[in-house]
N, C-alpha and C positions, 0 to 999 in steps of 0.2 A: 398560500401556494402549497399544494401537496408535493411530497417527495416523489419524483417520477422514477421510472425504471429505464435503463439503457439496454441495448442489445450487444451481446458479445458476438464474436465472429462466427460461432457455431449456431447462432440464432437464439440462444437462451437469454433470459432476462436477469439483470442484476440491479438491485436498488441503488439509486444514485448517491445515497448517503448511508454510510455504515459506521459502526462504532469501532474506533481504533483502540487497541489494547496494549500498544507499546508503552513501556515505562509505568504501567499500572502496578501499583505496589501489592505485595502479597496481602491477602486479607481484605482487599478492596475490589479486585476485578470481578469476582463472582457476583457481588451485589450490583456492580455497575452493569454487567451484562444482563442480569435479571431485570433491573430497572429499565434498561434500554428496550428490551424486548416487550416489557409490559407497557412501555410508552409508545410503541408502534414501530420501532426499528425491526427490520428483518434482514439485516446484513451485519455480520460480525467479522472483523479482520484480525487475524492472529498470526503467530509464527512460532516455530520451534525455539528460536533464539530468545524470545521474550521470556521464556521460563515460567509462564503462567497458564499454559493451556489446560491443565487439569482444573484450575479454578474457573477458566472460561467454560469448560464443559459442565462444571457444577452450576454455574449461573444459567446456562441454557436449560439444564434439567429442572432447576428450581422455578424457572419462568412458566413452565407448563405449555409453552408454545411448541406445537409439533415440529419435529425436525424438518419435515417436508416444506415448511413455510419459511425456513431460515436459510439464507445464503451465507455459507461459511467459507472463508478464504484462509489458507495457511501458506507457509513458505518453507522451502528446502534450505537448510542452513549450509554454510560453506564447508564445514568439515564432513558433510554427507554427500558431496557431489559424486563420489565414487560408489555410493551405496544409497541411492535415493529411496528405494523401497523401505529400507530400514527406518529412515527418517519419517516418511509418511505413516508407516505403521505405528510409530511412537506417538505421532500427533493424533491419529485416529483413536488410539487407545485412551489417551488423556482426554480428548474431547468427548468420548463416549458415543462415537458415530462410526458407521462403516464406509462413509464416503465424504469427500469434500466437494464443494461446488467449483472451487478454483484453487489450483496449487501453483505457486510461483517459485522460481529460482530467486532466492533473496538477493544475492549479489553475483555478478558474473565472474567469480573467482573461487577456485577450489583451495581450501586450506588442508593441511596435513591431518588426516583422520586419526593418526597415531602420534600426534604431537604432545607437547607438555601441558596443553589445556584443551578441554573438550569443545570449546567454542572459539577461543582466540589463541591458538598456538603461536609461539614466537620462536625465532632463531636465536642463537647465542648473542647476536648483535642487537637484539630487541625488535628487529623487523618482523613482519607477519610471515609465518611459515607457509608460504604459498607452494602448491604443487605445480611446478613449472611446466611439466610435460602433460598436463591435463587441459583439454579444451572444453570450456563450458558450452560454447556455441554448437558443438557437435556431440561430444561424448555425454555431457550432462543432459543435453536436450533429448538424446536418444532414450535415456532412462525416463525422462518426463513423458515422452510419447508412449513408452511401455506402461507407465502408470495410468495414463489415459485409457489405453486399451484394456487394462485390467479392471477398470470400473471403480478404482479407489478414488478417482477424482473425475468430475464431469468436464472440466476444462483445465488447460494449463497455460501458464504465462511466465512473465519475468518481472523483476523489480530492479530498479537502479541500473538499467541498461542504456547505453548511449546509442545514437543512430548508427555509427560504424559497427557496433556489436550486433545490433538488430539486423543490419544488412548482411553480416556474415551468417547469422543464424538462419535467416530466410533463404539463403542460397542452399542450405543443406537440409532444412526441415521438411518433414513430410506433413506435419501439422503446424500451421503458423501460430505464434503466441496470441492468446485471446486478449491479453492485457499487459501493460507495463506500468508498474507502480513506482512513482518517483516523487521527489520533493517538488511541490508546486504551490505557489502563492503569488500575490501581485509583485513582490520583490524578485521573484524567480518564476515568471510565467512560462518559460521554455516554449516560446511560440514555434520555433523550428520543429521541435519534437512533437508538438501538438499537430502541426500540419502534416508531418511525416507519418505519424501513427494513423491519422484519419485516412491518409492515402493508402495505407496498408491494412485497413480495417482492424487496427489494434486499439483497444480502448485504453485511454490513459486514466490512471488513478492517482489522486493527490494525497500524499502523506504530509504531515506537518503543515496543514493548510492554514493554521493560525500562527505559524512560526514556531519558535522554541519557547522555553520557559522565560517569562518576562519579555515576551516578544515585542519589538517596536511596532509591529503591525497593528496590534490592538490599541496602540496609542497614536497611530498615525493620523495627523490632522485631516489629510485628504480623504482617507477612508472614513474618518469620523463624520465628515460633512455628508458623505453618501449615506451613512447610517442615520444621521439626524434627519435627512430628507425623507427616509422611509420609517422613521420613528422606531428604529431597532438598534441593537448593539453592533459594534464593529465585527464581532464574531459571526453574526448572521450574514453580514455582507460578504465576508471572506468565504464562507461556505456556499452562499448563493452564487458567488462569482464563478466558482468551479462548475457548478451544475449548469450555469448559463453557457459555459464553454463546451458542454457535453462531456465533462470529466467527472468520474466518480470521486467523491470526497470522503475522507476518513478522519473526522475529528475525534480526538481522544479526550475522555474525561471520566472521572469516577464520582463526580458530584451530581446528585440527582437533578437539581435545578438546571445545571449547565447541560447535562445530557439532553434534557427536554428542549432547551433553547437551541441546541445545535441541530435539532431535527426540524426546526422551523425555517422556511425559506421565504424570500421576497423576490418579486420579479424586477430585475434590473433593466433600465432602459439604455439606449445607445450612449447617452451622455455619461451614465454611470460606468459603463463598460470602457469607454474611452479613457476616463479618469483612472480606472484600475489598471488598464492595459499599459498605460504610459509610466506608471510609478517606477518600474525597474530601470528606466533610463537615467534616473537621478538617485535612486535608492536601492539599486540592485544588491542583493545579498543572498548567499547560500548559508543555511544554518547547520546542515548535516554534512560534516567533513571527516569521514573516516580516513585513517592513514594507510590507505591501500598504496601499493607501489605505482609509480607513474606508468609503468609498462602495462598496467591494467586498463589504460585508455580512459581513466576517469577525468583526465585533464580536458577532454574534448566535450564535456557536458556543456550544454547551452544555458 
């Protein structure tokens, strides 16, 4: 089964499988990006906060694949909510390109841009140094719309946003978000979010589709049965599951063989989907749990 493309709200196409670059170690990510592109990938997902965009850019250059053939996503970090253009300019410089295909607000919370750390500033009590009088749904989004108008990105969206925050954003937005990138896998299928985003023409993207390091998903007996049925590994099933749901999926790897395997899909039948869709009822689990304040509404994630 070939990797399909999905449509964003503006009508542009996005490859359904992309290479994730979160937690890719220095000295490894350039080779991973190069190999992925040489293996047929045309979608690279990165972010300012990952700290490796210069290496991602080197990998893209080394691949020899024309920029026009690659869909590149990056993300606005929390300490740059008040100065979005500065963040995207840094990203564009490091990636070696003059535009992005998709730019996302990484988290719906602004952190102090002049705090004690450039990425994760804290207050004296150890809590995150949040800019309390800044509204990501209106003020940050206005800057994102300006970036869209400038041509520095072809589409804009969000990441890690709950339904209530999307509702608030949509009430004020002139341009609706093209995508919402969130944690998605059979233990956390977020059915309500999927239904909501489809109703609003917002494409969902899955990060951590295989779970975390030493994830129980890869060893899950129910998922393994589906994999054995198709004569593939569990990772292939987890990636194919998201594509079958109409969700863009972003598996991360720096291992050449794994990068290639992650780009292969199988067609799942109704029985397979039923098995995978019901796992969360007895094995529900969220792997990514940053210590944001409760007031940021992350408690209402589905």
